[in-house]
N, C-alpha and C positions, 0 to 999 in steps of 0.2 A: 258369239255369245253364250255362256254358260251354259250349259243344261243343268238343270235343278233335280236333285235325288230326293229330298226330303222336303217339306214346305210344312210349318206348322203354323195354323192363323187361328188367333184369338184361343188358343189354348189354357183352359184352367182346368186344375184338376183339386177336388175337397173331399177328405175324409172325415164324414160328419161336419164337424163347424171347422175343422182345421185346413186352411187354404196352402196346399201344399205348389200347387204351380199357379202362376197368377199374370193370365191372359199373355201369353209366350206368343210372339211373333219371330218364327224364323225360317231361314233358306240355306240347306246345306247342299251345296253344289255336287255334283256326279266326279268322284274320285276325289272329292276332300278328305283329309286327314283332320278331321272336326274334333275338336275337343270340346267336352264340359266341363268346366271347371269351379269348382268352388267346394266350402266346407262342410261336414256332414250336416245333414238337414236341412241343406238347402236346394232339394227338389230335383238334382241332378239325375239321379238313379230312377226316381219316379218318370221324370221325362223320356229315358233310354228306354224305361219297359212298356211306354206308351206308344212310341216308336215301332217297338217289336210286339205290340198287341199282347202285351204280357198285364196290361193296366188299359183299362179305357178312360179318356177324358171327361169328366162332367160337362166342360162345354168347347166347341173349338173343332176344327177340322184337320185331318192329318193325309197328306199326298204323297205316294212314293212313286216317281220316274209318273207323277201327273196323273197317278189313279188315286181315287179316294179312297182309302183302307181304315178312316176312323172306325168302321164299326165290324171289320175283320178281323178273326181271332189271330195267333200269332201263325199258326198252320197255313191259314190264306194268306200268308204277306210273304212275300219273297226276301225277307231278312232271317239274319240269323245271330246267335247271341252267344257270346264269350263270357261265363262267369267269373267272379271273383274267387270261386272255389273250383273252378273248372269242370268239376260234377262229371268224372269219366266213369263209366259201369267199371266197379271193380272186377266184376265177374267175366268181362270178357278183354279180348288180346285188342292191341294197337289196331289190329287189321278190322277188328269187329266193331269196334267204340267209332272208328272214321265212316265204315259202311253202313251205320246204323240208319242216317236219314235216308240215304239211298236205297237201302232194301223196302225201306216204309214209301220208298216213290216208285217201287217195280221197276228198278234199273235191274238189268242184266248183268250177271256175274262177271263176264268176262270186261265192261264198261267200268264196274267198280273195282276191279283188279288195277283196270289201265290210270282210273283215277286216283286210287290210292298211291301206285307207284311214282305218280305226277307229284302229289302232294306230299308225301315222306324226302322226294329228291328235293323238293323246294323248300322243306324245310329241314334238311340236312340229318333226317333220321332212315336214310337208306338201311333195310335189315333188320327193322326194329316190330315188323308186321307181328311177330309172334309173340313178343312182349307183353306181360300184362303190369296194369299201372303199379301194381308195389313193386317193380323191376323198374322202373324209372325215378330220375330224378325230378324233382319240382319242375326245370326248367324243361325238361321233355314232356313232364307230364302236360307241362301248358302248351306245347307243340302239337300234341296231340289233340287237345282240345279246340286249337284253333283249325287245327285239318279237319276236324269233325265239323264245324261250320262252315267250313269255305267250301267241303266237299257238296254241297247243294248248289254251289253256285248262285249264292244270295246277291241281290242288287246291294243292300249295305249290310256291313255287318257293325254289329252292335259289341263293344266291349266294355264289360262293368268292372271296372279296377284291375284287370287280369295280373297285374306285377305285384299286387300288394302281399301276396303270401312269398315273393322271392327274397333271398338276401341280397343287401345292397350291392355286389360284384356281379351277380344275376341278374337282376334287374338291371343295371347299367347295360349288360351284354343283350338282354331281350328287346331293349329300347333300340338299340342297332338292327337288330334281327327285323324288328316289326317295322321299323322304316323302310328298310333293304322290300321285306314282305309287299307292303304297300305299294311300293315303285314297281315291282315286279309284274303284281297280280290285275293292276289298274282298277280298284274296289273302292267302292264309298266306306270310310271308317268312321264310324262314330263311337268317340272313346271317353268314360267317364273315370275323371281322377279328382282327388284333392291334393295331389302333389304336384307344385308350380312346376318345378323343375322338369317332370315327367311333361307337362303341357310345353311349354315352353320351345324342350329342346326335340319337339316330335311334330307338333300339331304346324299345319299351314294356317288353320284358322283356330279362333278360341273364342267360346262364349262363358265369360265369367258369371256365376251366379250366385244371386244371393236373398235368401228369404224367399224363395219361390220363383225371381225374377232373374232375366238377362240385365246385368247392369253394363256390362260393354263387349260387345261384339266386334274382332278386329284380329290383324296379324300379331302372333307372339312379340314381335319386335315393339310394335306402337303399345300393345296391352303394357308393355315393361314400361318403356321411354316416354307414352302419351298417356298414363291413365287419365280417364275422365272425369274420376270422381275420387274423393277420400279414402273408399273402402278398397277401392280396383288398387291405388296405389299402396297401401297400407297389407293387403293381402299379396299381392304380388310382389314377392323379394324382400328385402330387408331395408330398411331405411331409418335416418335421424328423423326425429321430429320434434319441434319447438312451437309451442303456443305463442300467441301474440296478438299483434294487429298490424294493418297496413295504414302507415301515419302520414305517407303520402305516396303517388303512383310510383311505382319500383322502388319503394323502402320500406321493408318487412322491420318492427319493432319487436323483439322476442319480449316476454314477461322476466327475463334476468337482466333486460336494458342491451343485450347484444342486436345492432344495427344490420342489416341483411340484404345486400341488393338483390332483385328480384324482377321477372319480367313483368312489365305494365297491364294492370287489368285494373278493370273497373269495378271496385270494390269501396264502401264507404269508409270512413277512416273508424268510425268508433264497433266495427264491427270484428269479432273474435274469429282467427284465422290460426290455418294449421299449416304449417312451413315443413317441408320434406325435401331433403336430400339423399340422394342414396352414398353409400359409405365407398364406392367404386371411384365414384367423380368428385371425391374429394383428395387432391392433392399435395405432396410434400413439396413444397416450393423452396428454391434457391433464393436468396436477398439479389442475386445479381440477376436474374431473369425477369423478363416482364411478368409482371402482377396481372391476376384476373380480379373480375369484381369484387371479388369478396375474398379477403387474406387477412389471418388473423394469427398472433403469437399464442401458443398453448404449450403445457409441459405432457409427458409422456404419464398417463396412468398404470396401464399395463400394457403389455405385448403377449397375443396370443399366437401361439406358431399352428398354421395348418399347412406343412408341408412346404410346397411354393408361394404359399399366401401367408400373409401377416394380418394380422387384427390390430388396430391398434386403438386405446381409447384414451384420448385427448383432451387434457382441461383446458380451456379457453381462459387467457388470461384477461382478469378485469372483472368478468360475467360468472367464470364459475360453470359455463355450460360444459358437458362433456359429451363429444361428437367420437362416432367410431369410423374409422377409417380401414378400407382394405386395400391392401398391394401386395405385389408381388415382391419377394426379398430380392429377385433378381435387379430391381428397381432401386434398391438401398447401395449406396457406393461403400457404408459401411454399418455396422449393426445398430439398431436402434433399440435403447436400454428405458428402463422406467427411471422419469423425472428428467428425461433430457429436455430441451426447448427445443421445439420446432416450429416452422413456418407452414400453415396449412390452407390450403381456398380452393374457389372452385370459381366456374363460371355461372354466372345467374341464369344462362339459360338452362342449366341441367335441373334447376330445382321446381318443385309446385306448391301452389298454396291453393289452400281446399277452405271454405267455410267451416271454422272450427265449431 
């Protein structure tokens, strides 16, 4: 049975008349790489601060490793936070930045030196002890901020969008570094982000948040492939969306007149529905192959080049609907040109329908 690192029970936070968090109930397992994912203003950073003791709930309880910490301040909880701005002390060396929390805890000089050497080796920064923050790159400053947070050996490491100030290449590199670090130190990480790519590629569990509530808690694969509502389906990844209604079991009729086979579900025929299909699930078909549940002729409107990937906007014949399709260029036997006629399709089990 998995040990639980953090338990949040009936957690609500109000700022005057504004409800930032509404009755949150969560269990974060020990050694999780757990993500709080959602748009700006959804409550994810407020929730992280409440776990760390930087904010207090209006109601509800917080347990860390089964200890009730609801009313304890940050310095009385064994948690540590890495902020978006990293917040290194500019007048202190790398060594002194990392040693700060250890000195506050009256740790001996030899033990501090040993701990700092271990952390810098773990973070591939051997020999940087005497450097000042202004002498470091953004990625190096972020590593020092992480080392400082890990030095006190927290039960839970809290990370508030720590990669958002890095450029794309460095952000991608640091994602890999954080995954490696999590595996090596075997700690519980709770990570806040609005970046779905970050969450899907790094987490083992994700809580998707909206308007102060957790709307789905699941693995990255299930969040993407099995969203449980329209909000999650539209927020995570990109998708083609068509408005219409279900005219009979297993048949969706778009407002344009396009008929689409869908998984059977219990909805009345007069109810407005939203049909969703991911662009990578739409395939370019050959007339000679076995055709899937849905297959349509169309013409290419535009072709966008993204390195190995192409995005095609295809206008379907007869109804005028435009779907976008993502394919790898290596899948094509010959280049695709605008105005070219194609046969496209998808299996009905790859699509979603939600009340519109």
